[in-house]
MINUDO-960837 format. One record per atom (N, C-alpha, C, O): residue in three letters; x, y, z. Coordinates in steps of 0.05 Angstrom, whole numbers, padded with zeros to 5 digits, always signed. Layout:
BEGIN
AlaXYZ
...
# end
This chain:
BEGIN
Unk-00215-00175-00260
Unk-00213-00192-00240
Unk-00202-00171-00223
Unk-00211-00149-00230
Unk-00181-00170-00197
Unk-00174-00144-00188
Unk-00165-00122-00203
Unk-00175-00100-00209
Unk-00140-00135-00210
Unk-00128-00123-00221
Unk-00135-00093-00238
Unk-00128-00070-00236
Unk-00156-00113-00259
Unk-00175-00098-00279
Unk-00192-00070-00263
Unk-00194-00049-00275
Unk-00200-00071-00241
Unk-00226-00072-00227
Unk-00208-00042-00212
Unk-00222-00022-00211
Unk-00178-00040-00201
Unk-00162-00029-00200
Unk-00155+00000-00221
Unk-00159+00023-00217
Unk-00144-00012-00243
Unk-00133+00003-00258
Unk-00162+00018-00277
Unk-00161+00042-00282
Unk-00183+00003-00286
Unk-00198+00022-00296
Unk-00231+00037-00272
Unk-00254+00027-00276
Unk-00230+00045-00264
Unk-00244+00040-00237
Unk-00225+00080-00218
Unk-00201+00086-00217
Unk-00240+00090-00211
Unk-00228+00118-00193
Unk-00228+00108-00162
Unk-00239+00088-00154
Unk-00217+00122-00151
Unk-00203+00111-00124
Unk-00231+00124-00111
Unk-00230+00122-00087
Unk-00260+00141-00123
Unk-00283+00137-00100
Unk-00294+00119-00116
Unk-00314+00113-00103
Unk-00295+00108-00135
Unk-00309+00076-00131
Unk-00304+00065-00118
Unk-00319+00058-00099
Unk-00268+00055-00123
Unk-00262+00031-00114
Unk-00259+00036-00068
Unk-00258+00019-00050
Unk-00260+00058-00069
Unk-00263+00063-00036
Unk-00298+00059-00028
Unk-00304+00055-00004
Unk-00311+00059-00040
Unk-00350+00062-00046
Unk-00355+00034-00047
Unk-00372+00024-00032
Unk-00340+00015-00067
Unk-00335-00018-00059
Unk-00330-00029-00036
Unk-00341-00044-00019
Unk-00301-00013-00041
Unk-00292-00026-00005
Unk-00319-00023+00029
Unk-00330-00037+00046
Unk-00318+00000+00021
Unk-00332+00015+00049
Unk-00369-00005+00045
Unk-00384-00017+00060
Unk-00371+00001+00022
Unk-00402-00027+00019
Unk-00394-00056+00029
Unk-00406-00068+00046
Unk-00376-00063+00018
Unk-00355-00096+00033
Unk-00358-00088+00059
Unk-00372-00104+00072
Unk-00348-00069+00072
Unk-00353-00066+00104
Unk-00385-00071+00122
Unk-00392-00083+00142
Unk-00393-00057+00107
Unk-00419-00057+00113
Unk-00441-00070+00112
Unk-00464-00065+00117
Unk-00425-00093+00100
Unk-00446-00117+00097
Unk-00437-00137+00119
Unk-00452-00150+00133
Unk-00399-00137+00119
Unk-00394-00153+00137
Unk-00412-00142+00156
Unk-00432-00155+00159
Unk-00408-00117+00172
Unk-00420-00110+00195
Unk-00449-00127+00201
Unk-00456-00138+00223
Unk-00464-00126+00174
Unk-00496-00137+00175
Unk-00497-00166+00174
Unk-00517-00180+00169
Unk-00474-00172+00179
Unk-00477-00197+00174
Unk-00461-00204+00211
Unk-00463-00226+00222
Unk-00451-00190+00217
Unk-00447-00188+00239
Unk-00425-00211+00254
Unk-00425-00220+00276
Unk-00404-00216+00229
Unk-00380-00229+00231
Unk-00361-00201+00224
Unk-00351-00197+00201
Unk-00358-00188+00240
Unk-00342-00171+00244
Unk-00315-00167+00262
Unk-00293-00159+00256
Unk-00330-00180+00295
Unk-00322-00194+00318
Unk-00302-00209+00313
Unk-00278-00208+00318
Unk-00322-00230+00296
Unk-00308-00261+00304
Unk-00292-00263+00279
Unk-00282-00286+00278
Unk-00286-00252+00261
Unk-00276-00253+00234
Unk-00279-00259+00209
Unk-00302-00253+00204
Unk-00271-00265+00193
Unk-00276-00274+00159
Unk-00254-00257+00143
Unk-00239-00239+00150
Unk-00259-00270+00121
Unk-00236-00277+00094
Unk-00254-00260+00080
Unk-00278-00256+00084
Unk-00232-00246+00056
Unk-00245-00235+00025
Unk-00227-00242+00016
Unk-00203-00239+00020
Unk-00249-00265-00011
Unk-00230-00277-00036
Unk-00237-00269-00046
Unk-00262-00267-00045
Unk-00220-00256-00067
Unk-00219-00258-00108
Unk-00207-00269-00117
Unk-00183-00269-00112
Unk-00226-00290-00140
Unk-00203-00310-00152
Unk-00198-00295-00167
Unk-00210-00273-00166
Unk-00170-00301-00194
Unk-00161-00275-00213
Unk-00142-00303-00233
Unk-00120-00311-00227
Unk-00156-00309-00251
Unk-00147-00334-00267
Unk-00152-00348-00265
Unk-00169-00357-00250
Unk-00136-00359-00281
Unk-00144-00389-00289
Unk-00126-00413-00255
Unk-00134-00435-00247
Unk-00107-00399-00248
Unk-00087-00406-00227
Unk-00103-00398-00197
Unk-00098-00411-00176
Unk-00119-00376-00197
Unk-00137-00373-00183
Unk-00169-00383-00173
Unk-00185-00374-00156
Unk-00170-00410-00199
Unk-00198-00422-00207
Unk-00223-00392-00207
Unk-00237-00389-00187
Unk-00223-00372-00230
Unk-00229-00363-00241
Unk-00246-00372-00267
Unk-00237-00374-00290
Unk-00275-00376-00260
Unk-00279-00394-00281
Unk-00289-00358-00310
Unk-00283-00351-00333
Unk-00304-00350-00289
Unk-00312-00332-00312
Unk-00300-00304-00314
Unk-00314-00287-00302
Unk-00279-00295-00325
Unk-00275-00265-00318
Unk-00291-00244-00314
Unk-00305-00235-00332
Unk-00292-00230-00281
Unk-00298-00210-00275
Unk-00293-00204-00251
Unk-00279-00219-00238
Unk-00304-00179-00240
Unk-00289-00186-00217
Unk-00306-00186-00190
Unk-00318-00164-00191
Unk-00312-00196-00171
Unk-00319-00209-00140
Unk-00307-00216-00131
Unk-00285-00226-00138
Unk-00321-00214-00101
Unk-00301-00217-00071
Unk-00329-00239-00065
Unk-00353-00240-00071
Unk-00304-00257-00046
Unk-00323-00266-00033
Unk-00317-00265-00002
Unk-00297-00256+00008
Unk-00338-00275+00011
Unk-00336-00269+00048
Unk-00350-00278+00061
Unk-00374-00280+00067
Unk-00323-00284+00068
Unk-00328-00316+00088
Unk-00329-00319+00116
Unk-00311-00307+00129
Unk-00342-00329+00126
Unk-00348-00311+00156
Unk-00360-00337+00172
Unk-00361-00360+00165
Unk-00367-00322+00196
Unk-00393-00349+00216
Unk-00398-00362+00231
Unk-00416-00365+00247
Unk-00357-00380+00217
Unk-00353-00401+00233
Unk-00318-00402+00221
Unk-00309-00392+00201
Unk-00305-00416+00241
Unk-00283-00418+00227
Unk-00279-00428+00206
Unk-00288-00449+00197
Unk-00260-00411+00195
Unk-00255-00412+00163
Unk-00222-00415+00152
Unk-00207-00395+00152
Unk-00214-00442+00142
Unk-00184-00445+00137
Unk-00183-00450+00101
Unk-00201-00454+00085
Unk-00157-00448+00096
Unk-00159-00447+00063
Unk-00146-00469+00060
Unk-00142-00475+00083
Unk-00137-00487+00045
Unk-00125-00509+00037
Unk-00128-00511+00007
Unk-00146-00515-00009
Unk-00087-00506+00009
Unk-00080-00498-00025
Unk-00071-00535-00038
Unk-00064-00539-00062
# end
């Protein structure tokens, strides 16, 4: 999950991951219109398989119902 990713990786790896995330956002053309980045963690966060990944939601108005 996110906490594990932060604890077990160097600041260089973490920075590279989020710089690549920004590149994907730019390539999708959603930077100006807006987007959400979501990472599920644990049972209450709806994480079904324990690993770190993100979801980039954009391209239309995105809401989150809890």
